[in-house]
MITORVO-922368 format. One record per residue (C-alpha): residue in three letters; x, y, z. Coordinates in steps of 0.001 Angstrom, whole numbers, plus 524288, in hexadecimal, padded with zeros to 5 digits. Layout:
N
ALAXYZ
...
END
This chain:
94
MET7C79E7D15F7F92A
ASN7D3867D10E7F0A1
SER7DFBE7D6737F73A
GLU7E65B7D92A7EA30
ARG7DC197E34F7E66B
THR7DD6C7E9E77F391
LEU7EC317EA257F213
ILE7EB457F0467E481
ALA7E1C17FA997E975
SER7EAB37FDB97F4F4
VAL7F6717FFA27EC01
VAL7EE80808897E30F
PHE7E9AA810D87EE72
LEU7F750811B17F453
ALA7FD1C815BB7E744
VAL7F2AC8200D7E4E8
GLY7F39F825597F2BE
LEU8025E8262A7F33B
GLY8029F82B547E54B
LEU7F98C836777E90F
ILE801408398E7F54E
PHE80EB0839757EEEF
GLY80A4483E9B7E1B1
TYR8056B84B727E757
THR8102E84CF37F177
HIS81832859117F329
GLY822B3857CB7FD50
THR8310C8565D7FFED
VAL83AF784BA28022B
ASN8479384E4480963
PHE852C3844AB80B9D
SER85F75847C681245
ALA86AA483E648143A
ALA873B7840C781F9C
TYR87EB583ADB82756
PRO87C348350F83138
VAL870A882DE382B7B
SER867DB831EB836CB
GLY867D083FAE830ED
ALA861F583B4A823E1
SER853B783EB382172
LEU848B883CE8817C0
GLN83D1184619817DA
ILE8310E8446480F36
ALA825F584E4B80F19
ILE819EC84A188075E
ASN80EDC853C680584
THR802D0850417FDAC
THR7F74A8597E7FE1F
GLY7E9428597E7F98C
LEU7E14384E6D7F3CE
PRO7ECFB845AD7F068
ALA7F0C5845837FEBA
MET7E3428415B80355
ALA7E084837BC7F848
GLY7EE4B8322E7F8D6
PHE7ED7582FC88076B
ALA7E0038297580631
ALA7E44F820A67FAF5
THR7F0A781CAF80235
VAL7E92B8193080E91
LEU7DF3D8117D80698
GLY7EA5A80A617FFB1
VAL7F09E8069580CA4
LEU7E39A801AB811EB
LEU7E1467F9B080597
LEU7EF027F42A806B2
LEU7EC347EFB181490
ALA7DF417E9CF81015
ALA7E64E7E26980534
LEU7EFEE7DD2380F33
VAL7E4F97D84C817FF
GLN7DDE37D23480C60
ALA7EA297CB1C80800
ILE7EC7F7C5D3815B5
VAL7DE6B7C11D816D6
GLN7DF307BA8C8097B
GLN7EBB27B37A80D5A
VAL7E5CA7AEBC81A21
LEU7D9797A9E881355
ARG7E1887A2E480906
SER7E97979BC081354
HIS7DD06796338196E
GLU7D7AA790B880CB9
THR7D8E97822180AD5
PRO7DF6277E007FE45
LYS7D6AE776D67F4B2
ARG7DA89769227F11E
GLN7DC787666C7E2E5
SER7D62775A0B7DDFA
ALA7DE30750A17D606
PRO7DAAB74FFA7C7A7
ILE7D2E9744037C399
ALA7DAA573BB77BA37
END
């Protein structure tokens, strides 16, 4: 199996999934800076409801699984390539 095709599919599924989740989000972001720095805070509330939430989560999980499969395929291909013996080139006949 070709790891490049799996990688492309994983990127597409991740983009679709995260696009659905963040495209239909309604929420708030709050940042407050303070002195001393230990009092600074960042709060992010993301709410996605309905079909985009379910389809986005499923597509994102599928994209992550495909990304892991592409990683395993690439590792296996590299290991198999390292065990191949190089072919000798014959000298041209003059």
